[in-house]
Wavefront OBJ file of the C-alpha trace (Angstrom):
o trace
v 86.998 73.854 117.280
v 83.360 74.510 118.056
v 81.663 76.710 120.668
v 80.708 73.522 122.524
v 84.302 72.294 122.628
v 85.475 75.682 123.876
v 82.886 75.493 126.670
v 84.065 71.984 127.586
v 87.684 73.166 127.913
v 86.561 76.103 130.053
v 84.514 73.837 132.331
v 87.526 71.581 132.806
v 89.757 74.561 133.624
v 87.311 75.798 136.266
v 87.803 72.591 138.231
v 91.433 73.557 138.882
v 90.918 77.208 139.884
v 89.865 78.924 143.085
v 90.562 82.441 141.769
v 87.913 85.165 141.920
v 87.696 85.264 138.115
v 88.994 83.181 135.227
v 89.171 83.835 131.496
v 89.890 81.437 128.645
v 91.317 82.797 125.405
v 91.382 79.962 122.901
v 92.923 80.125 119.439
v 93.087 77.354 116.860
v 94.568 77.317 113.374
v 94.437 74.959 110.435
v 96.905 76.368 107.940
v 98.424 75.132 104.684
v 101.008 76.747 102.450
v 102.627 76.074 99.089
v 105.884 77.918 98.484
v 107.653 78.228 95.137
v 110.921 79.694 93.838
v 112.832 79.528 90.569
v 109.491 78.719 88.891
v 109.181 75.479 90.892
v 107.225 74.390 93.948
v 109.715 73.496 96.640
v 107.657 73.353 99.823
v 104.238 72.182 100.969
v 103.460 72.500 104.673
v 100.396 72.075 106.856
v 99.892 73.116 110.462
v 97.147 72.311 112.927
v 97.256 73.604 116.455
v 95.386 75.076 119.362
v 96.616 77.389 122.121
v 94.825 77.696 125.439
v 95.565 80.892 127.360
v 94.092 81.032 130.859
v 93.992 84.284 132.848
v 93.209 84.444 136.548
v 92.328 87.494 138.628
v 92.088 87.913 142.386
v 92.911 90.562 144.980
v 93.526 93.201 142.285
v 96.108 91.056 140.510
v 96.025 89.255 137.171
v 98.311 86.957 135.209
v 98.039 84.376 132.450
v 99.670 81.172 131.275
v 99.255 79.127 128.129
v 99.496 75.573 126.859
v 98.942 73.775 123.573
v 97.956 70.516 125.254
v 94.329 69.833 126.123
v 94.569 66.935 128.589
v 93.489 67.613 132.166
v 97.001 67.559 133.591
v 98.249 70.182 131.117
v 95.237 72.383 131.814
v 95.795 72.039 135.569
v 99.438 73.040 135.198
v 98.476 76.117 133.148
v 96.068 77.224 135.872
v 98.719 76.640 138.538
v 101.279 78.659 136.551
v 98.834 81.557 136.144
v 98.091 81.511 139.877
v 101.776 81.451 140.804
v 102.376 84.458 138.553
v 99.380 86.263 140.066
v 100.727 85.844 143.579
v 103.945 87.720 142.807
v 102.230 90.638 141.065
v 101.676 94.053 142.593
v 98.112 95.101 143.290
v 96.754 96.949 140.225
v 94.269 99.666 141.207
v 93.134 99.998 137.561
v 92.272 96.316 137.118
v 88.596 95.966 136.232
v 86.323 92.962 136.728
v 86.133 90.822 133.624
v 83.429 91.840 131.175
v 80.081 90.128 131.679
v 77.900 88.579 129.013
v 75.228 91.231 129.572
v 77.750 94.066 129.145
v 79.031 92.478 125.938
v 75.495 91.979 124.628
v 74.702 95.656 125.222
v 77.806 96.774 123.287
v 77.057 94.326 120.456
v 73.547 95.664 119.786
v 72.776 96.402 116.126
v 76.128 95.041 114.944
v 75.830 92.904 111.809
v 78.895 90.660 111.670
v 79.858 89.806 108.070
v 80.426 86.189 107.131
v 84.172 85.595 107.121
v 84.204 81.819 106.825
v 83.943 80.338 103.336
v 83.819 76.634 102.599
v 85.507 77.311 99.264
v 88.538 78.508 101.234
v 88.391 75.980 104.063
v 88.284 73.030 101.635
v 90.933 74.322 99.195
v 93.608 71.625 99.213
v 97.103 71.121 97.831
v 95.799 70.508 94.309
v 94.051 73.903 94.217
v 97.192 75.616 95.492
v 99.367 73.741 92.989
v 97.006 74.719 90.169
v 97.279 78.360 91.226
v 101.066 78.189 91.306
v 101.099 76.500 87.887
v 99.170 79.444 86.438
v 101.590 81.944 88.001
v 104.664 80.076 86.801
v 103.212 79.897 83.283
v 102.914 83.689 83.299
v 106.515 84.005 84.504
v 107.844 81.762 81.754
v 105.844 83.564 79.074
v 107.443 86.864 80.118
v 110.928 85.454 80.629
v 110.810 85.980 84.402
v 111.812 83.978 87.462
v 108.978 83.757 89.967
v 108.844 83.118 93.698
v 106.037 83.373 96.201
v 103.400 81.650 98.298
v 99.840 80.430 98.063
v 98.500 80.022 101.606
v 95.162 78.987 103.089
v 94.120 79.166 106.740
v 91.084 78.524 108.896
v 91.135 80.186 112.318
v 88.851 79.945 115.337
v 88.929 82.359 118.268
v 86.983 81.905 121.495
v 86.889 83.936 124.717
v 84.982 82.699 127.773
v 85.062 83.920 131.341
v 83.562 83.262 134.755
v 81.074 86.133 134.328
v 79.244 84.215 131.613
v 80.968 85.678 128.548
v 81.148 83.368 125.533
v 82.512 84.830 122.290
v 83.313 82.717 119.242
v 84.533 83.630 115.757
v 85.517 81.485 112.790
v 87.332 82.819 109.742
v 89.117 81.654 106.630
v 91.862 83.517 104.782
v 93.567 82.950 101.428
v 96.773 84.688 100.377
v 98.690 84.840 97.111
v 102.009 86.672 96.971
v 104.421 86.670 94.034
v 107.679 88.345 93.070
v 108.840 88.308 89.434
v 112.529 88.836 88.785
v 114.312 89.778 85.574
v 117.970 90.481 84.910
v 117.938 93.923 86.518
v 114.363 94.429 87.630
v 111.545 92.941 89.679
v 107.793 93.203 90.175
v 105.486 92.191 93.019
v 101.849 91.729 93.945
v 100.004 90.310 96.927
v 96.294 89.773 97.543
v 94.469 88.392 100.608
v 90.788 87.559 101.020
v 88.543 85.514 103.281
v 87.151 83.890 100.105
v 89.700 82.157 97.869
v 87.376 82.763 94.924
v 88.252 86.462 95.126
v 91.862 85.677 94.171
v 92.984 85.331 90.557
v 96.551 83.931 90.626
v 97.085 84.390 86.869
v 95.970 88.048 86.948
v 98.110 88.732 90.031
v 101.099 87.173 88.269
v 100.474 89.181 85.089
v 100.501 92.387 87.123
v 103.793 91.473 88.825
v 105.390 90.370 85.540
v 104.359 93.572 83.779
v 106.008 95.651 86.512
v 109.228 93.682 86.240
v 109.355 93.815 82.439
v 108.525 97.524 82.273
v 111.070 98.482 84.955
v 113.989 96.727 83.184
v 117.175 98.713 82.509
v 116.374 101.220 85.268
v 117.824 104.713 85.011
v 119.165 106.633 88.013
v 117.479 109.810 89.246
v 118.883 112.326 91.694
v 117.337 112.176 95.167
v 115.047 115.047 96.124
v 111.392 115.921 96.588
v 109.085 114.473 93.961
v 105.415 114.043 93.240
v 104.722 110.372 93.911
v 101.870 108.040 93.095
v 101.702 105.455 95.875
v 99.771 102.318 95.040
v 97.560 100.970 97.876
v 100.187 98.515 99.169
v 102.740 101.327 99.339
v 100.261 103.558 101.184
v 99.500 100.798 103.693
v 103.108 99.984 104.534
v 104.245 103.619 104.656
v 101.616 104.830 107.113
v 100.819 101.548 108.898
v 102.761 102.080 112.130
v 101.024 105.424 112.650
v 97.796 103.828 113.808
v 99.125 102.337 117.028
v 99.320 105.948 118.250
v 95.514 106.139 118.066
v 95.272 103.786 121.042
v 94.180 105.652 124.174
v 96.897 104.185 126.398
v 99.650 105.459 124.087
v 98.248 108.986 124.545
v 97.814 108.576 128.311
v 101.441 107.421 128.599
v 102.612 110.257 126.286
v 104.150 107.989 123.663
v 101.840 109.054 120.839
v 102.342 111.688 118.152
v 98.761 112.759 118.977
v 99.693 114.120 122.405
v 98.634 117.803 122.559
v 97.081 117.364 119.090
v 93.729 115.738 119.875
v 90.874 117.681 118.313
v 93.207 119.640 116.017
v 93.368 119.684 112.236
v 96.542 117.705 111.649
v 96.034 116.335 108.116
v 94.572 117.602 104.863
v 90.878 118.311 104.467
v 90.540 115.269 102.193
v 91.723 112.745 104.830
v 89.039 110.869 106.776
v 89.859 107.540 108.430
v 87.888 105.191 110.630
v 88.373 101.856 112.334
v 85.581 99.489 111.322
v 85.727 95.758 112.036
v 82.374 95.323 110.267
v 83.428 96.723 106.886
v 82.813 94.103 104.157
v 86.444 94.224 102.979
v 87.880 93.742 106.456
v 88.730 90.508 108.263
v 89.201 89.431 111.853
v 87.033 88.837 114.877
v 84.375 91.371 115.974
v 85.617 91.433 119.587
v 88.895 92.351 121.262
v 91.303 90.439 123.477
v 88.957 90.664 126.478
v 85.896 89.683 124.465
v 84.549 93.239 124.277
v 82.556 93.803 121.053
v 84.348 96.178 118.692
v 82.779 99.528 117.845
v 83.319 101.531 114.658
v 85.315 104.684 115.491
v 85.951 107.775 113.357
v 89.632 108.459 113.974
v 90.060 111.366 111.556
v 87.359 113.519 109.958
v 88.414 115.956 107.212
v 91.906 116.123 108.646
v 90.798 116.654 112.257
v 91.846 114.122 114.913
v 88.459 113.039 116.219
v 88.475 110.001 118.512
v 90.768 107.357 119.937
v 90.098 103.670 120.524
v 89.800 102.252 124.031
v 90.271 99.077 125.973
v 88.012 98.941 129.008
v 90.751 99.933 131.472
v 91.864 102.901 129.362
v 88.571 104.771 129.819
v 88.907 105.656 133.536
v 92.593 106.390 133.053
v 91.856 108.803 130.199
v 89.185 110.565 132.241
v 91.825 111.227 134.908
v 94.473 112.387 132.411
v 95.389 115.879 131.228
v 94.288 114.906 127.711
v 90.684 114.194 128.757
v 89.273 117.609 127.793
v 90.356 117.235 124.151
v 89.952 113.468 123.785
v 86.483 113.521 122.204
v 84.268 110.514 122.946
v 85.889 108.677 125.841
v 84.144 105.314 125.897
v 84.820 101.588 125.625
v 85.293 100.718 121.942
v 86.508 97.105 122.063
v 90.090 97.630 120.945
v 92.062 96.068 123.790
v 94.650 93.317 123.592
v 94.524 90.164 125.754
v 95.411 90.974 129.366
v 97.935 91.450 130.782
v 99.742 93.477 128.110
v 101.817 96.628 127.708
v 100.178 97.969 124.527
v 96.742 98.715 125.890
v 94.716 99.301 122.741
v 94.995 100.004 119.011
v 92.823 100.162 115.888
v 93.409 97.100 113.700
v 90.634 97.508 111.090
v 91.622 100.701 109.288
v 89.308 101.989 106.557
v 89.829 105.203 104.580
v 86.579 106.945 103.749
v 85.741 107.198 100.054
v 87.194 110.478 98.687
v 84.899 113.098 97.212
v 86.294 112.752 93.687
v 88.084 109.389 93.389
v 90.381 108.798 90.425
v 92.212 105.726 89.175
v 95.964 105.233 89.242
v 95.961 105.572 85.449
v 94.233 108.946 85.797
v 96.801 110.024 88.387
v 99.572 109.104 85.955
v 97.852 110.916 83.091
v 97.646 114.075 85.196
v 101.305 114.092 86.253
v 103.938 116.095 84.365
v 106.841 114.528 86.240
v 106.711 112.113 89.135
v 107.424 108.638 90.444
v 105.093 105.647 90.627
v 105.780 103.403 93.646
v 104.476 99.822 93.734
v 105.581 98.973 97.266
v 107.918 99.963 100.085
v 109.803 97.981 102.684
v 111.987 98.137 105.786
v 109.969 100.981 107.284
v 111.492 102.314 110.511
v 110.591 105.275 112.683
v 113.052 108.182 112.828
v 111.105 110.789 114.818
v 108.135 109.426 116.816
v 106.434 112.788 117.444
v 106.704 114.275 113.956
v 106.111 110.736 112.711
v 109.066 110.740 110.334
v 109.727 107.294 108.893
v 112.484 105.942 106.687
v 112.191 103.135 104.181
v 112.912 102.062 100.620
v 110.983 101.504 97.415
v 111.188 98.134 95.654
v 109.759 95.776 93.025
v 108.460 98.296 90.537
v 109.482 101.966 90.764
v 108.808 104.051 87.652
v 109.438 107.498 86.221
v 106.326 109.319 85.012
v 106.712 112.131 82.471
v 104.089 114.020 80.499
v 101.283 111.821 81.720
v 102.803 108.403 81.025
v 105.245 105.872 82.433
v 108.550 106.205 80.576
v 110.570 103.480 82.324
v 111.922 102.016 85.498
v 114.261 103.826 87.886
v 116.645 102.686 90.564
v 115.039 102.457 93.968
v 115.175 105.235 96.541
v 115.509 105.506 100.293
v 113.131 108.064 101.761
v 112.758 110.054 104.966
v 109.187 111.276 105.158
v 106.955 112.846 107.792
v 103.581 111.082 107.725
v 101.921 114.252 108.979
v 103.372 116.130 106.023
v 102.461 113.318 103.629
v 98.800 113.371 104.687
v 98.755 117.139 104.161
v 100.073 116.837 100.608
v 97.603 114.342 99.097
v 96.399 115.706 95.753
v 94.236 112.774 94.655
v 93.016 109.378 95.856
v 91.457 106.305 94.298
v 88.564 104.295 95.686
v 89.770 102.451 98.811
v 90.480 98.739 98.343
v 91.636 95.931 100.601
v 95.426 96.055 100.382
v 98.180 93.774 101.647
v 101.827 94.511 102.318
v 104.694 93.153 104.352
v 105.235 95.880 106.976
v 101.685 96.393 108.309
v 98.381 94.572 108.682
v 95.830 94.574 105.854
v 93.793 97.781 105.516
v 91.181 99.309 103.238
v 93.148 102.162 101.675
v 93.284 104.152 98.428
v 96.147 104.818 96.070
v 97.449 108.349 96.638
v 99.071 111.066 94.585
v 101.273 113.100 96.928
v 103.513 116.096 96.217
v 106.816 116.827 97.935
v 107.694 113.251 98.891
v 111.252 113.268 100.239
v 113.682 110.798 98.635
v 117.125 111.011 100.264
v 119.325 108.351 98.614
v 119.525 106.215 95.491
v 120.123 102.474 95.875
v 122.369 100.316 93.691
v 119.485 98.264 92.265
l 1 2 3 4 5 6 7 8 9 10 11 12 13 14 15 16 17 18 19 20 21 22 23 24 25 26 27 28 29 30 31 32 33 34 35 36 37 38 39 40 41 42 43 44 45 46 47 48 49 50 51 52 53 54 55 56 57 58 59 60 61 62 63 64 65 66 67 68 69 70 71 72 73 74 75 76 77 78 79 80 81 82 83 84 85 86 87 88 89 90 91 92 93 94 95 96 97 98 99 100 101 102 103 104 105 106 107 108 109 110 111 112 113 114 115 116 117 118 119 120 121 122 123 124 125 126 127 128 129 130 131 132 133 134 135 136 137 138 139 140 141 142 143 144 145 146 147 148 149 150 151 152 153 154 155 156 157 158 159 160 161 162 163 164 165 166 167 168 169 170 171 172 173 174 175 176 177 178 179 180 181 182 183 184 185 186 187 188 189 190 191 192 193 194 195 196 197 198 199 200 201 202 203 204 205 206 207 208 209 210 211 212 213 214 215 216 217 218 219 220 221 222 223 224 225 226 227 228 229 230 231 232 233 234 235 236 237 238 239 240 241 242 243 244 245 246 247 248 249 250 251 252 253 254 255 256 257 258 259 260 261 262 263 264 265 266 267 268 269 270 271 272 273 274 275 276 277 278 279 280 281 282 283 284 285 286 287 288 289 290 291 292 293 294 295 296 297 298 299 300 301 302 303 304 305 306 307 308 309 310 311 312 313 314 315 316 317 318 319 320 321 322 323 324 325 326 327 328 329 330 331 332 333 334 335 336 337 338 339 340 341 342 343 344 345 346 347 348 349 350 351 352 353 354 355 356 357 358 359 360 361 362 363 364 365 366 367 368 369 370 371 372 373 374 375 376 377 378 379 380 381 382 383 384 385 386 387 388 389 390 391 392 393 394 395 396 397 398 399 400 401 402 403 404 405 406 407 408 409 410 411 412 413 414 415 416 417 418 419 420 421 422 423 424 425 426 427 428 429 430 431 432 433 434 435 436 437 438 439 440 441 442 443 444 445 446 447 448 449 450 451 452 453 454 455 456 457 458 459 460 461 462
């Protein structure tokens, strides 16, 4: 896709619409993936596709319809479907006019958008992926492990155009390597993602996963209880990931956020500062939201204090009318809305932890721990108490006992029940933030953390 092609599709759509306003949200993907298991490639797939989502608005109503066909008849039918859906909607008094190009340009001032499209990634073919898998499998065989995982490449284009002159376009590449090493009674895992495939080192990633599997063999069983834990960045990301949807303004307005009655208060430890920053060099994704509004960097937490929320355009007037307005901080459009219509409203999707005052490495955390547990990753995270933000989940693929400043062996995995508010009050040390990937939450820029009093409730059988 190109900006010119997106404009052509929009011009063709306009011929079929008599609505007051029309918006085109266009997404295309060119994705390839090599999957392997039992130390052998068993799948190569490629996908090319484009989805056209057209939204109409008139008489205080809005609705959308989509198609993946670009001929005139399919576009006409999508417009007709959106209009038919509009006609049966209730009038929405909070529906705003679509954002104009001039409004978007004003919000985008002084924003330097990092390059997120790399030819090295876009042109990486099946041979490059196979070579990467070959290196990972060689590591597995050398360590007596069985490996499984993926090597994926994608090129994505996003465009948003509307009848008020808005034209947003973003192109991005993404490369992902994920591997699990399995021994007789142990396993290890690693996953890295980057917009530039050159940032990924499949052999090094495999070595890390293999080392975790080998060193966690013959796991011992520990009693459940409260322990000092060292959470590697992937474990941090997946444990706390669901928390950030509560920083969307609409979730507070509708009283479904753990931040209700807590805005402006010191909720976390003094050493916790978090922002949402789509322009951070380690982040990925488009610099505008689902309406085409340019994203703004927002300080969510400053030294433990809940500072600001993120806003879609429609959430601003609603917040100003709400009982939370007095404590909500800066109530302004921040470019964090989802495509309309939607039920979510807004959320921060580019989480960045500020650099701690005295960062330490994971090795230094281990060296400074008399007795604790090192956690590589967690999974199956589910919410238990939405207001106290208690989550449950399990450790996996590399859980270790630390004694007297060193790793002494693997342990059987635990289930945990942990308040995220409590966790972020008990952080003793953090590493430099890095781009981390998991399976339960979107990629973030987060540190490893040493946390005391982490609550393990059950021991698993593996």
